[in-house]
mmCIF file of the N, C-alpha and C atoms, coordinates in Angstrom:
data_MODEL
# 
_entry.id   MODEL 
# 
loop_
_atom_site.group_PDB 
_atom_site.id 
_atom_site.type_symbol 
_atom_site.label_atom_id 
_atom_site.label_alt_id 
_atom_site.label_comp_id 
_atom_site.label_asym_id 
_atom_site.label_entity_id 
_atom_site.label_seq_id 
_atom_site.pdbx_PDB_ins_code 
_atom_site.Cartn_x 
_atom_site.Cartn_y 
_atom_site.Cartn_z 
_atom_site.occupancy 
_atom_site.B_iso_or_equiv 
_atom_site.pdbx_formal_charge 
_atom_site.auth_seq_id 
_atom_site.auth_comp_id 
_atom_site.auth_asym_id 
_atom_site.auth_atom_id 
_atom_site.pdbx_PDB_model_num 
ATOM 1   N N  . MET A 1 1  ? 69.253  110.963 101.907 1.00 0.00 ? 1  MET A N  1 
ATOM 2   C CA . MET A 1 1  ? 70.681  110.483 101.017 1.00 0.00 ? 1  MET A CA 1 
ATOM 3   C C  . MET A 1 1  ? 70.002  109.670 100.231 1.00 0.00 ? 1  MET A C  1 
ATOM 4   N N  . SER A 1 2  ? 70.701  110.615 98.474  1.00 0.00 ? 2  SER A N  1 
ATOM 5   C CA . SER A 1 2  ? 70.533  109.806 97.614  1.00 0.00 ? 2  SER A CA 1 
ATOM 6   C C  . SER A 1 2  ? 71.862  110.009 96.855  1.00 0.00 ? 2  SER A C  1 
ATOM 7   N N  . CYS A 1 3  ? 72.295  109.062 96.236  1.00 0.00 ? 3  CYS A N  1 
ATOM 8   C CA . CYS A 1 3  ? 73.779  108.403 95.173  1.00 0.00 ? 3  CYS A CA 1 
ATOM 9   C C  . CYS A 1 3  ? 72.414  109.435 94.302  1.00 0.00 ? 3  CYS A C  1 
ATOM 10  N N  . THR A 1 4  ? 73.190  110.045 92.818  1.00 0.00 ? 4  THR A N  1 
ATOM 11  C CA . THR A 1 4  ? 73.597  110.231 91.479  1.00 0.00 ? 4  THR A CA 1 
ATOM 12  C C  . THR A 1 4  ? 74.804  110.069 91.317  1.00 0.00 ? 4  THR A C  1 
ATOM 13  N N  . PHE A 1 5  ? 74.347  109.502 90.262  1.00 0.00 ? 5  PHE A N  1 
ATOM 14  C CA . PHE A 1 5  ? 75.157  108.880 89.066  1.00 0.00 ? 5  PHE A CA 1 
ATOM 15  C C  . PHE A 1 5  ? 75.513  110.024 88.566  1.00 0.00 ? 5  PHE A C  1 
ATOM 16  N N  . ARG A 1 6  ? 77.471  110.198 88.072  1.00 0.00 ? 6  ARG A N  1 
ATOM 17  C CA . ARG A 1 6  ? 78.122  111.328 87.200  1.00 0.00 ? 6  ARG A CA 1 
ATOM 18  C C  . ARG A 1 6  ? 77.517  111.047 85.944  1.00 0.00 ? 6  ARG A C  1 
ATOM 19  N N  . ASN A 1 7  ? 77.746  109.663 85.897  1.00 0.00 ? 7  ASN A N  1 
ATOM 20  C CA . ASN A 1 7  ? 78.679  109.166 84.197  1.00 0.00 ? 7  ASN A CA 1 
ATOM 21  C C  . ASN A 1 7  ? 79.481  109.905 83.938  1.00 0.00 ? 7  ASN A C  1 
ATOM 22  N N  . ASN A 1 8  ? 80.745  109.351 85.109  1.00 0.00 ? 8  ASN A N  1 
ATOM 23  C CA . ASN A 1 8  ? 81.978  109.732 85.795  1.00 0.00 ? 8  ASN A CA 1 
ATOM 24  C C  . ASN A 1 8  ? 83.183  108.176 83.978  1.00 0.00 ? 8  ASN A C  1 
ATOM 25  N N  . TYR A 1 9  ? 84.463  108.463 83.806  1.00 0.00 ? 9  TYR A N  1 
ATOM 26  C CA . TYR A 1 9  ? 84.584  106.901 83.849  1.00 0.00 ? 9  TYR A CA 1 
ATOM 27  C C  . TYR A 1 9  ? 85.024  106.303 85.313  1.00 0.00 ? 9  TYR A C  1 
ATOM 28  N N  . PHE A 1 10 ? 85.502  106.821 86.324  1.00 0.00 ? 10 PHE A N  1 
ATOM 29  C CA . PHE A 1 10 ? 85.799  106.714 87.481  1.00 0.00 ? 10 PHE A CA 1 
ATOM 30  C C  . PHE A 1 10 ? 84.322  105.668 88.222  1.00 0.00 ? 10 PHE A C  1 
ATOM 31  N N  . GLU A 1 11 ? 83.593  106.320 87.897  1.00 0.00 ? 11 GLU A N  1 
ATOM 32  C CA . GLU A 1 11 ? 81.881  105.073 88.486  1.00 0.00 ? 11 GLU A CA 1 
ATOM 33  C C  . GLU A 1 11 ? 81.658  104.547 87.521  1.00 0.00 ? 11 GLU A C  1 
ATOM 34  N N  . SER A 1 12 ? 82.663  103.972 86.491  1.00 0.00 ? 12 SER A N  1 
ATOM 35  C CA . SER A 1 12 ? 82.496  102.716 85.531  1.00 0.00 ? 12 SER A CA 1 
ATOM 36  C C  . SER A 1 12 ? 82.816  102.114 85.794  1.00 0.00 ? 12 SER A C  1 
ATOM 37  N N  . ASP A 1 13 ? 81.766  100.793 85.307  1.00 0.00 ? 13 ASP A N  1 
ATOM 38  C CA . ASP A 1 13 ? 82.571  99.166  85.398  1.00 0.00 ? 13 ASP A CA 1 
ATOM 39  C C  . ASP A 1 13 ? 84.201  98.975  84.631  1.00 0.00 ? 13 ASP A C  1 
ATOM 40  N N  . GLU A 1 14 ? 84.165  99.661  83.579  1.00 0.00 ? 14 GLU A N  1 
ATOM 41  C CA . GLU A 1 14 ? 85.444  100.033 83.137  1.00 0.00 ? 14 GLU A CA 1 
ATOM 42  C C  . GLU A 1 14 ? 86.866  100.141 83.383  1.00 0.00 ? 14 GLU A C  1 
ATOM 43  N N  . PHE A 1 15 ? 86.240  100.970 84.805  1.00 0.00 ? 15 PHE A N  1 
ATOM 44  C CA . PHE A 1 15 ? 87.365  101.061 85.456  1.00 0.00 ? 15 PHE A CA 1 
ATOM 45  C C  . PHE A 1 15 ? 87.055  100.299 86.432  1.00 0.00 ? 15 PHE A C  1 
ATOM 46  N N  . LEU A 1 16 ? 86.465  99.965  87.247  1.00 0.00 ? 16 LEU A N  1 
ATOM 47  C CA . LEU A 1 16 ? 86.771  98.817  87.750  1.00 0.00 ? 16 LEU A CA 1 
ATOM 48  C C  . LEU A 1 16 ? 86.978  98.321  87.168  1.00 0.00 ? 16 LEU A C  1 
ATOM 49  N N  . VAL A 1 17 ? 87.270  97.464  87.057  1.00 0.00 ? 17 VAL A N  1 
ATOM 50  C CA . VAL A 1 17 ? 88.104  95.423  86.254  1.00 0.00 ? 17 VAL A CA 1 
ATOM 51  C C  . VAL A 1 17 ? 89.489  96.481  85.488  1.00 0.00 ? 17 VAL A C  1 
ATOM 52  N N  . LEU A 1 18 ? 89.904  97.940  84.932  1.00 0.00 ? 18 LEU A N  1 
ATOM 53  C CA . LEU A 1 18 ? 91.080  97.644  84.465  1.00 0.00 ? 18 LEU A CA 1 
ATOM 54  C C  . LEU A 1 18 ? 91.236  97.960  86.807  1.00 0.00 ? 18 LEU A C  1 
ATOM 55  N N  . ALA A 1 19 ? 91.152  98.468  86.844  1.00 0.00 ? 19 ALA A N  1 
ATOM 56  C CA . ALA A 1 19 ? 91.897  98.965  87.828  1.00 0.00 ? 19 ALA A CA 1 
ATOM 57  C C  . ALA A 1 19 ? 91.583  97.666  89.195  1.00 0.00 ? 19 ALA A C  1 
ATOM 58  N N  . LEU A 1 20 ? 91.332  97.649  89.018  1.00 0.00 ? 20 LEU A N  1 
ATOM 59  C CA . LEU A 1 20 ? 90.948  95.184  90.091  1.00 0.00 ? 20 LEU A CA 1 
ATOM 60  C C  . LEU A 1 20 ? 92.962  94.486  89.002  1.00 0.00 ? 20 LEU A C  1 
ATOM 61  N N  . HIS A 1 21 ? 92.253  94.976  87.760  1.00 0.00 ? 21 HIS A N  1 
ATOM 62  C CA . HIS A 1 21 ? 93.020  93.913  86.783  1.00 0.00 ? 21 HIS A CA 1 
ATOM 63  C C  . HIS A 1 21 ? 94.566  94.230  86.737  1.00 0.00 ? 21 HIS A C  1 
ATOM 64  N N  . SER A 1 22 ? 94.455  95.890  87.271  1.00 0.00 ? 22 SER A N  1 
ATOM 65  C CA . SER A 1 22 ? 96.116  96.261  87.425  1.00 0.00 ? 22 SER A CA 1 
ATOM 66  C C  . SER A 1 22 ? 96.149  96.021  89.110  1.00 0.00 ? 22 SER A C  1 
ATOM 67  N N  . LEU A 1 23 ? 95.749  95.996  89.593  1.00 0.00 ? 23 LEU A N  1 
ATOM 68  C CA . LEU A 1 23 ? 96.158  95.677  90.747  1.00 0.00 ? 23 LEU A CA 1 
ATOM 69  C C  . LEU A 1 23 ? 96.622  94.160  91.344  1.00 0.00 ? 23 LEU A C  1 
ATOM 70  N N  . SER A 1 24 ? 96.357  92.876  90.129  1.00 0.00 ? 24 SER A N  1 
ATOM 71  C CA . SER A 1 24 ? 95.815  91.985  89.742  1.00 0.00 ? 24 SER A CA 1 
ATOM 72  C C  . SER A 1 24 ? 97.032  91.197  89.745  1.00 0.00 ? 24 SER A C  1 
ATOM 73  N N  . VAL A 1 25 ? 98.101  91.965  88.432  1.00 0.00 ? 25 VAL A N  1 
ATOM 74  C CA . VAL A 1 25 ? 99.300  91.982  88.100  1.00 0.00 ? 25 VAL A CA 1 
ATOM 75  C C  . VAL A 1 25 ? 99.896  92.094  88.663  1.00 0.00 ? 25 VAL A C  1 
ATOM 76  N N  . ILE A 1 26 ? 100.098 93.094  90.356  1.00 0.00 ? 26 ILE A N  1 
ATOM 77  C CA . ILE A 1 26 ? 101.302 93.661  90.876  1.00 0.00 ? 26 ILE A CA 1 
ATOM 78  C C  . ILE A 1 26 ? 101.483 91.994  91.844  1.00 0.00 ? 26 ILE A C  1 
ATOM 79  N N  . GLN A 1 27 ? 100.350 92.566  92.659  1.00 0.00 ? 27 GLN A N  1 
ATOM 80  C CA . GLN A 1 27 ? 99.803  91.576  93.615  1.00 0.00 ? 27 GLN A CA 1 
ATOM 81  C C  . GLN A 1 27 ? 100.543 89.695  92.939  1.00 0.00 ? 27 GLN A C  1 
ATOM 82  N N  . VAL A 1 28 ? 99.877  89.193  92.274  1.00 0.00 ? 28 VAL A N  1 
ATOM 83  C CA . VAL A 1 28 ? 100.207 87.720  91.847  1.00 0.00 ? 28 VAL A CA 1 
ATOM 84  C C  . VAL A 1 28 ? 101.865 87.809  91.604  1.00 0.00 ? 28 VAL A C  1 
ATOM 85  N N  . PRO A 1 29 ? 103.412 88.501  91.925  1.00 0.00 ? 29 PRO A N  1 
ATOM 86  C CA . PRO A 1 29 ? 103.980 87.536  91.929  1.00 0.00 ? 29 PRO A CA 1 
ATOM 87  C C  . PRO A 1 29 ? 104.604 88.003  92.394  1.00 0.00 ? 29 PRO A C  1 
ATOM 88  N N  . ILE A 1 30 ? 103.834 89.253  93.263  1.00 0.00 ? 30 ILE A N  1 
ATOM 89  C CA . ILE A 1 30 ? 104.192 89.042  94.466  1.00 0.00 ? 30 ILE A CA 1 
ATOM 90  C C  . ILE A 1 30 ? 104.025 88.331  95.987  1.00 0.00 ? 30 ILE A C  1 
ATOM 91  N N  . TYR A 1 31 ? 102.939 87.626  95.843  1.00 0.00 ? 31 TYR A N  1 
ATOM 92  C CA . TYR A 1 31 ? 102.206 86.339  96.653  1.00 0.00 ? 31 TYR A CA 1 
ATOM 93  C C  . TYR A 1 31 ? 103.079 85.367  96.519  1.00 0.00 ? 31 TYR A C  1 
ATOM 94  N N  . THR A 1 32 ? 103.377 85.055  95.001  1.00 0.00 ? 32 THR A N  1 
ATOM 95  C CA . THR A 1 32 ? 104.366 83.717  93.730  1.00 0.00 ? 32 THR A CA 1 
ATOM 96  C C  . THR A 1 32 ? 105.487 84.643  94.786  1.00 0.00 ? 32 THR A C  1 
ATOM 97  N N  . LEU A 1 33 ? 106.262 85.061  95.202  1.00 0.00 ? 33 LEU A N  1 
ATOM 98  C CA . LEU A 1 33 ? 107.491 85.175  95.198  1.00 0.00 ? 33 LEU A CA 1 
ATOM 99  C C  . LEU A 1 33 ? 107.612 84.127  97.509  1.00 0.00 ? 33 LEU A C  1 
ATOM 100 N N  . GLY A 1 34 ? 106.137 85.285  97.915  1.00 0.00 ? 34 GLY A N  1 
ATOM 101 C CA . GLY A 1 34 ? 106.850 85.236  99.102  1.00 0.00 ? 34 GLY A CA 1 
ATOM 102 C C  . GLY A 1 34 ? 105.859 83.789  99.392  1.00 0.00 ? 34 GLY A C  1 
ATOM 103 N N  . VAL A 1 35 ? 105.312 83.025  98.683  1.00 0.00 ? 35 VAL A N  1 
ATOM 104 C CA . VAL A 1 35 ? 105.242 81.253  99.317  1.00 0.00 ? 35 VAL A CA 1 
ATOM 105 C C  . VAL A 1 35 ? 106.674 80.760  98.445  1.00 0.00 ? 35 VAL A C  1 
ATOM 106 N N  . TYR A 1 36 ? 107.127 81.121  96.987  1.00 0.00 ? 36 TYR A N  1 
ATOM 107 C CA . TYR A 1 36 ? 108.503 80.150  97.266  1.00 0.00 ? 36 TYR A CA 1 
ATOM 108 C C  . TYR A 1 36 ? 109.394 80.351  98.203  1.00 0.00 ? 36 TYR A C  1 
ATOM 109 N N  . ILE A 1 37 ? 108.970 81.588  99.008  1.00 0.00 ? 37 ILE A N  1 
ATOM 110 C CA . ILE A 1 37 ? 110.754 81.749  100.241 1.00 0.00 ? 37 ILE A CA 1 
ATOM 111 C C  . ILE A 1 37 ? 109.477 81.058  101.238 1.00 0.00 ? 37 ILE A C  1 
ATOM 112 N N  . ILE A 1 38 ? 109.056 81.316  101.158 1.00 0.00 ? 38 ILE A N  1 
ATOM 113 C CA . ILE A 1 38 ? 108.214 80.508  103.074 1.00 0.00 ? 38 ILE A CA 1 
ATOM 114 C C  . ILE A 1 38 ? 107.616 78.143  102.620 1.00 0.00 ? 38 ILE A C  1 
ATOM 115 N N  . ILE A 1 39 ? 108.036 78.337  101.446 1.00 0.00 ? 39 ILE A N  1 
ATOM 116 C CA . ILE A 1 39 ? 108.353 76.297  101.252 1.00 0.00 ? 39 ILE A CA 1 
ATOM 117 C C  . ILE A 1 39 ? 110.441 75.920  100.777 1.00 0.00 ? 39 ILE A C  1 
ATOM 118 N N  . MET A 1 40 ? 111.076 77.523  100.989 1.00 0.00 ? 40 MET A N  1 
ATOM 119 C CA . MET A 1 40 ? 112.780 77.195  100.009 1.00 0.00 ? 40 MET A CA 1 
ATOM 120 C C  . MET A 1 40 ? 113.224 77.256  100.583 1.00 0.00 ? 40 MET A C  1 
ATOM 121 N N  . LYS A 1 41 ? 112.833 79.084  101.870 1.00 0.00 ? 41 LYS A N  1 
ATOM 122 C CA . LYS A 1 41 ? 114.141 79.767  102.482 1.00 0.00 ? 41 LYS A CA 1 
ATOM 123 C C  . LYS A 1 41 ? 113.495 79.849  103.701 1.00 0.00 ? 41 LYS A C  1 
ATOM 124 N N  . THR A 1 42 ? 112.990 78.954  103.760 1.00 0.00 ? 42 THR A N  1 
ATOM 125 C CA . THR A 1 42 ? 112.484 78.993  105.315 1.00 0.00 ? 42 THR A CA 1 
ATOM 126 C C  . THR A 1 42 ? 113.613 77.599  106.355 1.00 0.00 ? 42 THR A C  1 
ATOM 127 N N  . PRO A 1 43 ? 114.819 78.302  107.048 1.00 0.00 ? 43 PRO A N  1 
ATOM 128 C CA . PRO A 1 43 ? 115.288 77.424  107.908 1.00 0.00 ? 43 PRO A CA 1 
ATOM 129 C C  . PRO A 1 43 ? 114.830 75.985  108.191 1.00 0.00 ? 43 PRO A C  1 
ATOM 130 N N  . ASN A 1 44 ? 115.767 75.042  108.324 1.00 0.00 ? 44 ASN A N  1 
ATOM 131 C CA . ASN A 1 44 ? 115.624 73.706  108.794 1.00 0.00 ? 44 ASN A CA 1 
ATOM 132 C C  . ASN A 1 44 ? 114.535 73.620  110.206 1.00 0.00 ? 44 ASN A C  1 
ATOM 133 N N  . GLU A 1 45 ? 115.380 75.325  111.309 1.00 0.00 ? 45 GLU A N  1 
ATOM 134 C CA . GLU A 1 45 ? 114.731 75.208  111.991 1.00 0.00 ? 45 GLU A CA 1 
ATOM 135 C C  . GLU A 1 45 ? 113.731 76.041  112.104 1.00 0.00 ? 45 GLU A C  1 
ATOM 136 N N  . MET A 1 46 ? 112.515 76.281  111.647 1.00 0.00 ? 46 MET A N  1 
ATOM 137 C CA . MET A 1 46 ? 111.690 76.343  111.180 1.00 0.00 ? 46 MET A CA 1 
ATOM 138 C C  . MET A 1 46 ? 110.826 75.644  110.235 1.00 0.00 ? 46 MET A C  1 
ATOM 139 N N  . GLY A 1 47 ? 110.877 73.843  110.047 1.00 0.00 ? 47 GLY A N  1 
ATOM 140 C CA . GLY A 1 47 ? 110.427 73.507  109.877 1.00 0.00 ? 47 GLY A CA 1 
ATOM 141 C C  . GLY A 1 47 ? 109.153 73.010  110.779 1.00 0.00 ? 47 GLY A C  1 
ATOM 142 N N  . LYS A 1 48 ? 108.160 73.269  111.668 1.00 0.00 ? 48 LYS A N  1 
ATOM 143 C CA . LYS A 1 48 ? 107.383 72.947  112.437 1.00 0.00 ? 48 LYS A CA 1 
ATOM 144 C C  . LYS A 1 48 ? 106.064 74.438  112.201 1.00 0.00 ? 48 LYS A C  1 
ATOM 145 N N  . MET A 1 49 ? 107.288 75.202  111.646 1.00 0.00 ? 49 MET A N  1 
ATOM 146 C CA . MET A 1 49 ? 106.114 75.963  112.006 1.00 0.00 ? 49 MET A CA 1 
ATOM 147 C C  . MET A 1 49 ? 106.010 77.298  109.676 1.00 0.00 ? 49 MET A C  1 
ATOM 148 N N  . LYS A 1 50 ? 106.618 75.668  109.089 1.00 0.00 ? 50 LYS A N  1 
ATOM 149 C CA . LYS A 1 50 ? 106.268 76.151  107.718 1.00 0.00 ? 50 LYS A CA 1 
ATOM 150 C C  . LYS A 1 50 ? 104.794 76.635  107.153 1.00 0.00 ? 50 LYS A C  1 
ATOM 151 N N  . PHE A 1 51 ? 104.376 75.246  107.738 1.00 0.00 ? 51 PHE A N  1 
ATOM 152 C CA . PHE A 1 51 ? 102.972 74.668  106.791 1.00 0.00 ? 51 PHE A CA 1 
ATOM 153 C C  . PHE A 1 51 ? 101.769 75.757  108.089 1.00 0.00 ? 51 PHE A C  1 
ATOM 154 N N  . PRO A 1 52 ? 102.476 75.870  109.146 1.00 0.00 ? 52 PRO A N  1 
ATOM 155 C CA . PRO A 1 52 ? 101.337 77.290  109.488 1.00 0.00 ? 52 PRO A CA 1 
ATOM 156 C C  . PRO A 1 52 ? 101.673 78.896  108.778 1.00 0.00 ? 52 PRO A C  1 
ATOM 157 N N  . MET A 1 53 ? 102.768 78.937  108.852 1.00 0.00 ? 53 MET A N  1 
ATOM 158 C CA . MET A 1 53 ? 103.071 80.598  107.871 1.00 0.00 ? 53 MET A CA 1 
ATOM 159 C C  . MET A 1 53 ? 102.533 80.927  106.861 1.00 0.00 ? 53 MET A C  1 
ATOM 160 N N  . LEU A 1 54 ? 103.008 79.351  105.885 1.00 0.00 ? 54 LEU A N  1 
ATOM 161 C CA . LEU A 1 54 ? 102.464 79.552  104.960 1.00 0.00 ? 54 LEU A CA 1 
ATOM 162 C C  . LEU A 1 54 ? 100.609 79.037  104.568 1.00 0.00 ? 54 LEU A C  1 
ATOM 163 N N  . LEU A 1 55 ? 99.680  78.832  105.330 1.00 0.00 ? 55 LEU A N  1 
ATOM 164 C CA . LEU A 1 55 ? 98.582  78.765  105.057 1.00 0.00 ? 55 LEU A CA 1 
ATOM 165 C C  . LEU A 1 55 ? 98.554  79.856  105.612 1.00 0.00 ? 55 LEU A C  1 
ATOM 166 N N  . VAL A 1 56 ? 98.744  80.968  106.688 1.00 0.00 ? 56 VAL A N  1 
ATOM 167 C CA . VAL A 1 56 ? 98.415  82.383  106.259 1.00 0.00 ? 56 VAL A CA 1 
ATOM 168 C C  . VAL A 1 56 ? 98.700  82.918  105.666 1.00 0.00 ? 56 VAL A C  1 
ATOM 169 N N  . HIS A 1 57 ? 100.098 82.932  105.185 1.00 0.00 ? 57 HIS A N  1 
ATOM 170 C CA . HIS A 1 57 ? 100.358 84.426  103.604 1.00 0.00 ? 57 HIS A CA 1 
ATOM 171 C C  . HIS A 1 57 ? 98.873  83.860  103.033 1.00 0.00 ? 57 HIS A C  1 
ATOM 172 N N  . LEU A 1 58 ? 98.766  82.161  102.948 1.00 0.00 ? 58 LEU A N  1 
ATOM 173 C CA . LEU A 1 58 ? 97.467  81.951  101.333 1.00 0.00 ? 58 LEU A CA 1 
ATOM 174 C C  . LEU A 1 58 ? 96.245  82.205  101.722 1.00 0.00 ? 58 LEU A C  1 
ATOM 175 N N  . THR A 1 59 ? 95.673  82.400  103.042 1.00 0.00 ? 59 THR A N  1 
ATOM 176 C CA . THR A 1 59 ? 94.754  83.301  103.875 1.00 0.00 ? 59 THR A CA 1 
ATOM 177 C C  . THR A 1 59 ? 94.458  84.621  103.743 1.00 0.00 ? 59 THR A C  1 
# 
């Protein structure tokens, strides 16, 4: 089995950089919102679970 480079845009480094940066632009605000919700909006009854939940979210 051999891999051949067809020299199209979807196999280029530029496409990978653009795709991954585009995903980062979408993901970072969503993860930031998740951290805000865990820290600020978690009920007081779940005080013991706040840190483990935040740790799981960040990893």
